[in-house]
Wavefront OBJ file of the C-alpha trace (Angstrom):
o trace
v 22.996 -50.204 36.603
v 20.353 -50.140 39.314
v 21.193 -50.255 42.992
v 24.558 -49.757 44.577
v 27.217 -52.426 44.344
v 29.820 -53.237 46.928
v 32.739 -55.669 46.908
v 34.839 -57.092 49.708
v 37.286 -59.681 50.988
v 36.440 -62.164 53.728
v 39.647 -63.346 55.361
v 39.567 -66.805 56.912
v 41.968 -68.993 58.850
v 41.978 -72.512 60.211
v 42.566 -72.760 63.959
v 42.456 -75.557 66.529
v 38.901 -74.353 67.254
v 37.881 -74.595 63.598
v 37.359 -72.087 60.838
v 37.459 -68.380 61.728
v 36.562 -65.302 59.686
v 37.640 -61.677 60.054
v 34.746 -59.233 60.370
v 34.630 -55.507 60.968
v 32.207 -53.694 63.279
v 30.635 -50.776 61.402
v 31.754 -47.452 62.800
v 29.680 -44.391 63.536
v 26.871 -43.589 65.932
v 24.177 -45.829 64.419
v 26.043 -49.037 65.266
v 27.887 -47.943 68.410
v 25.754 -49.998 70.806
v 24.757 -52.762 68.419
v 26.375 -56.134 67.984
v 23.928 -58.287 66.014
v 23.771 -57.122 62.413
v 26.524 -54.551 62.940
v 29.453 -56.676 61.704
v 30.393 -56.908 58.040
v 32.842 -58.255 55.515
v 35.358 -55.403 54.912
v 33.916 -53.959 51.716
v 32.960 -50.824 49.879
v 31.083 -49.400 46.944
v 32.438 -49.245 43.424
v 31.387 -47.894 40.042
v 30.387 -50.114 37.124
v 33.630 -49.363 35.251
v 35.802 -50.895 38.003
v 36.146 -54.692 38.177
v 34.619 -56.022 41.424
v 37.831 -57.901 42.308
v 39.897 -54.698 42.038
v 37.311 -52.858 44.134
v 37.378 -55.573 46.816
v 41.166 -55.264 47.134
v 41.096 -51.448 47.094
v 38.355 -51.302 49.717
v 40.191 -53.766 51.973
v 43.168 -51.379 51.927
v 40.948 -48.326 52.540
v 38.903 -49.874 55.345
v 41.707 -51.659 57.218
v 44.745 -49.555 56.280
v 46.604 -52.750 55.340
v 47.440 -54.226 51.939
v 45.070 -57.003 50.885
v 46.641 -60.438 51.373
v 47.800 -62.489 48.445
v 46.458 -65.983 48.170
v 43.863 -67.996 46.338
v 40.626 -66.051 46.083
v 37.536 -68.174 46.610
v 34.538 -66.536 44.905
v 31.593 -66.361 47.332
v 29.174 -64.851 44.840
v 26.665 -62.089 45.492
v 24.003 -61.298 48.056
v 21.371 -58.566 48.083
v 21.090 -56.737 51.395
v 17.790 -55.381 52.705
v 18.841 -51.866 51.608
v 19.008 -53.188 48.023
v 22.788 -53.061 47.811
v 24.374 -55.994 45.992
v 27.526 -57.245 47.708
v 30.108 -59.435 45.964
v 32.757 -61.164 48.095
v 35.796 -63.381 47.859
v 37.366 -65.389 50.646
v 41.147 -65.374 51.049
v 43.005 -67.536 53.560
v 45.291 -65.283 55.587
v 46.151 -64.388 59.150
v 46.016 -60.813 60.329
v 46.479 -59.209 63.734
v 43.449 -56.971 64.356
v 45.712 -54.669 66.418
v 47.546 -53.672 63.218
v 44.404 -52.308 61.549
v 44.317 -48.553 60.883
v 40.716 -47.942 59.800
v 39.698 -45.472 57.144
v 37.242 -42.768 58.205
v 34.095 -41.078 56.971
v 32.475 -37.768 57.877
v 28.834 -37.133 58.704
v 26.697 -34.587 60.479
v 26.319 -35.668 64.102
v 24.182 -35.154 66.085
v 21.528 -34.895 63.347
v 20.607 -31.344 62.285
v 23.335 -29.961 64.587
v 25.410 -28.516 61.778
v 28.421 -30.282 63.323
v 30.375 -32.663 61.139
v 32.275 -35.417 62.912
v 34.680 -38.027 61.654
v 34.087 -41.698 62.424
v 36.046 -44.866 61.578
v 34.550 -46.955 58.749
v 35.118 -49.978 60.993
v 35.627 -49.247 64.692
v 36.960 -52.713 65.480
v 37.992 -55.849 63.660
v 37.838 -59.320 65.192
v 38.154 -62.997 64.336
v 34.981 -65.061 64.837
v 34.146 -68.726 64.658
v 31.418 -69.336 62.060
v 28.590 -69.844 64.582
v 29.319 -66.584 66.392
v 29.898 -64.793 63.072
v 26.392 -65.826 61.926
v 24.942 -64.164 65.052
v 26.555 -60.772 64.442
v 27.024 -60.386 60.660
v 24.678 -58.306 58.490
v 21.881 -60.829 57.835
v 22.246 -61.084 54.043
v 26.008 -61.633 54.343
v 25.504 -64.839 56.353
v 25.226 -66.565 52.954
v 28.946 -65.842 52.464
v 29.712 -67.780 55.663
v 27.654 -70.755 54.444
v 29.396 -70.724 51.040
v 32.820 -70.534 52.697
v 31.929 -73.437 55.009
v 30.857 -75.533 51.989
v 34.099 -74.702 50.184
v 36.218 -75.587 53.237
v 34.812 -79.089 53.672
l 1 2 3 4 5 6 7 8 9 10 11 12 13 14 15 16 17 18 19 20 21 22 23 24 25 26 27 28 29 30 31 32 33 34 35 36 37 38 39 40 41 42 43 44 45 46 47 48 49 50 51 52 53 54 55 56 57 58 59 60 61 62 63 64 65 66 67 68 69 70 71 72 73 74 75 76 77 78 79 80 81 82 83 84 85 86 87 88 89 90 91 92 93 94 95 96 97 98 99 100 101 102 103 104 105 106 107 108 109 110 111 112 113 114 115 116 117 118 119 120 121 122 123 124 125 126 127 128 129 130 131 132 133 134 135 136 137 138 139 140 141 142 143 144 145 146 147 148 149 150 151 152 153 154
């Protein structure tokens, strides 16, 4: 298998203002001051021996600290990000209060070459977005998931 693979769940809900999706802002120092391109479907990497659907549900739990919602899973297919990673996603209709999220963490050396290791949240905030606003902030390749969800929801 070449290239890393990642799988995730895109939660969506219907509101009076139209369709909304739940995105997470990537944690850590590289994205701290960025908005555009710093939001993602809650997702994570998996090995080739794990089914992508299982990985998507496991990663949702790890990244948000909440059990993945039950409900019909709408396959959104795959996209290839600029870093070469292939992301597979499913959309699930569910409501979730972002205040209940308890993000998983990762460790990295920061500042660079300092010898200090710090812990950062995988996702430092989670918010609901209308599709137009979501397209402005989501990782560019993942915008295809928003288009596929919009097509499915019509």
